[in-house]
RONUZA-453034 format. One record per residue: residue number from 1; x, y, z of N, C-alpha, C in turn. Coordinates in Angstrom, 3 decimals. Each point is the difference from the previous one (the first is absolute). Layout:
BEGIN
+-----+----------+----------+----------+----------+----------+----------+----------+----------+----------+
| pos |   n.east |  n.north |     n.up |  ca.east | ca.north |    ca.up |   c.east |  c.north |     c.up |
+-----+----------+----------+----------+----------+----------+----------+----------+----------+----------+
| NUM |        X |        Y |        Z |        X |        Y |        Z |        X |        Y |        Z |
...
+-----+----------+----------+----------+----------+----------+----------+----------+----------+----------+
***
This chain:
BEGIN
+-----+----------+----------+----------+----------+----------+----------+----------+----------+----------+
| pos |   n.east |  n.north |     n.up |  ca.east | ca.north |    ca.up |   c.east |  c.north |     c.up |
+-----+----------+----------+----------+----------+----------+----------+----------+----------+----------+
|   1 |   -2.777 |   -8.040 |   -5.140 |   -0.034 |    1.461 |    0.237 |    1.389 |    0.471 |    0.448 |
|   2 |    0.594 |   -0.739 |    0.946 |    1.302 |    0.397 |    0.540 |    1.075 |   -0.060 |   -1.084 |
|   3 |   -0.088 |   -1.019 |   -0.867 |    0.971 |   -0.135 |   -1.089 |   -0.053 |    1.192 |   -0.931 |
|   4 |   -1.220 |    0.397 |   -0.388 |   -0.173 |    1.155 |   -0.879 |    0.546 |    1.255 |    0.677 |
|   5 |   -0.192 |    0.086 |    1.314 |    0.458 |    1.157 |    0.765 |    1.521 |    0.101 |   -0.045 |
|   6 |    0.664 |   -1.152 |    0.159 |    1.468 |   -0.017 |   -0.031 |    0.486 |    0.478 |   -1.356 |
|   7 |   -0.631 |   -0.482 |   -1.065 |    0.390 |    0.408 |   -1.356 |   -0.180 |    1.503 |   -0.159 |
|   8 |   -1.111 |    0.526 |    0.500 |   -0.263 |    1.440 |   -0.106 |    1.081 |    0.795 |    0.734 |
|   9 |    0.402 |   -0.479 |    1.174 |    1.026 |    0.695 |    0.782 |    1.315 |    0.020 |   -0.766 |
|  10 |    0.355 |   -1.132 |   -0.610 |    1.251 |   -0.084 |   -0.771 |   -0.044 |    0.985 |   -1.154 |
|  11 |   -1.137 |    0.038 |   -0.706 |   -0.147 |    0.916 |   -1.138 |    0.115 |    1.444 |    0.473 |
|  12 |   -0.684 |    0.314 |    1.109 |    0.056 |    1.367 |    0.541 |    1.425 |    0.361 |    0.389 |
|  13 |    0.708 |   -0.960 |    0.579 |    1.381 |    0.255 |    0.433 |    0.872 |    0.283 |   -1.220 |
|  14 |   -0.228 |   -0.742 |   -1.087 |    0.796 |    0.195 |   -1.219 |   -0.281 |    1.372 |   -0.602 |
|  15 |   -1.244 |    0.443 |    0.142 |   -0.377 |    1.302 |   -0.556 |    0.501 |    1.118 |    0.925 |
|  16 |    0.490 |   -0.417 |    1.172 |    0.551 |    0.948 |    0.974 |   -1.052 |    0.976 |    0.529 |
|  17 |   -1.115 |   -0.562 |    0.455 |   -1.022 |    0.844 |    0.627 |    0.542 |    0.462 |    1.351 |
|  18 |   -0.658 |    0.967 |    0.564 |    0.449 |    0.484 |    1.298 |   -0.116 |   -1.123 |    1.032 |
|  19 |    1.027 |   -0.082 |    0.862 |    0.031 |   -1.048 |    1.023 |   -1.236 |    0.088 |    0.907 |
|  20 |   -0.404 |    1.232 |    0.299 |   -1.153 |    0.192 |    0.886 |   -1.253 |   -0.613 |   -0.617 |
|  21 |   -0.135 |    0.133 |   -1.328 |   -1.172 |   -0.548 |   -0.689 |   -0.029 |   -1.519 |    0.134 |
|  22 |    1.182 |   -0.615 |   -0.176 |    0.086 |   -1.460 |    0.116 |   -0.378 |   -0.441 |    1.407 |
|  23 |    0.481 |    0.749 |    0.987 |   -0.308 |   -0.339 |    1.398 |   -1.509 |    0.095 |    0.240 |
|  24 |   -0.617 |    1.043 |   -0.544 |   -1.442 |    0.169 |    0.182 |   -0.748 |   -1.179 |   -0.604 |
|  25 |    0.445 |   -0.437 |   -1.173 |   -0.647 |   -1.146 |   -0.657 |    0.184 |   -1.252 |    0.854 |
|  26 |    1.209 |   -0.185 |    0.522 |    0.275 |   -1.170 |    0.849 |   -0.923 |    0.010 |    1.214 |
|  27 |   -0.093 |    1.151 |    0.661 |   -0.850 |    0.114 |    1.192 |   -1.450 |   -0.286 |   -0.364 |
|  28 |   -0.438 |    0.547 |   -1.133 |   -1.383 |   -0.207 |   -0.423 |   -0.277 |   -1.481 |   -0.226 |
|  29 |    0.932 |   -0.691 |   -0.655 |   -0.191 |   -1.422 |   -0.273 |   -0.031 |   -0.800 |    1.299 |
|  30 |    0.873 |    0.354 |    0.952 |    0.029 |   -0.708 |    1.281 |   -1.333 |    0.170 |    0.716 |
|  31 |   -0.517 |    1.229 |   -0.019 |   -1.283 |    0.280 |    0.659 |   -1.104 |   -0.819 |   -0.647 |
|  32 |    0.002 |   -0.041 |   -1.333 |   -1.020 |   -0.766 |   -0.727 |    0.081 |   -1.478 |    0.370 |
|  33 |    1.221 |   -0.548 |    0.048 |    0.184 |   -1.412 |    0.347 |   -0.529 |   -0.274 |    1.398 |
|  34 |    0.335 |    0.871 |    0.955 |   -0.435 |   -0.178 |    1.389 |   -1.525 |    0.046 |    0.088 |
|  35 |   -0.589 |    0.952 |   -0.712 |   -1.458 |    0.134 |    0.016 |   -0.651 |   -1.240 |   -0.590 |
|  36 |    0.560 |   -0.521 |   -1.096 |   -0.555 |   -1.201 |   -0.634 |    0.066 |   -1.183 |    0.951 |
|  37 |    1.152 |   -0.172 |    0.659 |    0.166 |   -1.115 |    0.939 |   -0.988 |    0.129 |    1.152 |
|  38 |   -0.122 |    1.194 |    0.556 |   -0.912 |    0.232 |    1.119 |   -1.433 |   -0.259 |   -0.443 |
|  39 |   -0.331 |    0.429 |   -1.226 |   -1.357 |   -0.175 |   -0.518 |   -0.324 |   -1.482 |   -0.133 |
|  40 |    0.965 |   -0.779 |   -0.514 |   -0.200 |   -1.443 |   -0.169 |   -0.187 |   -0.671 |    1.353 |
|  41 |    0.814 |    0.421 |    0.974 |   -0.095 |   -0.592 |    1.332 |   -1.368 |    0.286 |    0.608 |
|  42 |   -0.518 |    1.206 |   -0.209 |   -1.315 |    0.355 |    0.539 |   -1.069 |   -0.862 |   -0.644 |
|  43 |    0.127 |   -0.237 |   -1.310 |   -0.992 |   -0.818 |   -0.720 |    0.016 |   -1.428 |    0.547 |
|  44 |    1.202 |   -0.551 |    0.215 |    0.114 |   -1.373 |    0.494 |   -0.559 |   -0.115 |    1.414 |
|  45 |    0.079 |    1.076 |    0.758 |   -0.546 |   -0.032 |    1.358 |   -1.519 |    0.012 |   -0.093 |
+-----+----------+----------+----------+----------+----------+----------+----------+----------+----------+
***
């Protein structure tokens, strides 16, 4: 998932999307990753 995300960011950067949009995507992905990790930890508990 993270690999595909990096590729998407590179493509978006080449297309010269707005910097704010890229930041929003980055933040969204970080939140998703954190939620997934927390969810897994809760399941293991």
